[in-house]
N, C-alpha and C positions, 0 to 999 in steps of 0.2 A: 203666278207660282212664287215669285220673289216676295210678294206681299204675304203669302201664307207662311213661307219659311220664316220671314221676319217676325210675323206674329207669333209663331211657334217658339222661335229663339227668345222674344219678349216674355212670353208666358213662362218659358223654363226659367228665365232669369229672375222673374218676380217670384216664382216658387222657391227658388234657391235663396233669395233674400229673405222671404218670409220664414223659411225653415231656419235660417241662421238667427233671425230675430227671436223666434220661439225658443230656440236652444239657448240663446243668451238670457232670455227672461226666466227660463227654468233654472239656469245656473245661478242667476242672481236669487231667485226664491229660495234655493238651497243654501246659499250663503247666509240669507236673512234668517232662515230657520236655525242654522248652526249658531249665528250670532245671538239669536234669542235664547237658545239653550245655554250658551256661554255666560250670558248676563245672569240668567237664573241660578247657575252654578256658583258664580261669584257672589251673588246675593246670599245663597245658603252658607257659603263659607264665612261671610261677614256677620251673618246672623249668629252663626256657631261662635264666633270670636266675641261677639257681644254677650251671649249666654255665659261663655267662659269668664269674662270679666265679671258679670253679674253674680257668679257663683263664688267670687273672692279669690280666684287664682290670681297669681302674679301676671302682670302685663307682658313680661318676657315669655311666660309659658304660653299664654294665649297668642302672643305674637308668632311663636314658633308653631303652633297648632295652625294658625291662619296660613303661614308660609307653606306648610306641608299640604294643606287643603287646596291651595292655589297653584301648586307647581304644575306648570304647563297650561294653566287657564289665562293668566293675565300677565302683563309685562311688570317687571320689577318686583321687589320683595314685599311690597305692600298690596299685592293682589289688585293693581290697577287703581288704587286709591291711596292717597297719602293726605293726612290732615295734620293740623298743628297741635302740638301738646304743650 
């Protein structure tokens, strides 16, 4: 009887651990999907900034548009990307 009880406790523990692992994996998958979407949104904002510059608008104007498009998306006023000029 003790063996059966110990076995049932062990099986229950394994199920609990498996559930926790699956929940963590699902959480990680959700974060990865959100990260992918964020990268794509940042890429769109940078592509629009490039098109703005190509159109002949001033760098200051295009920079402000980029900052507005990136608000809440990335860290810093350069939308997660800074390069030399």
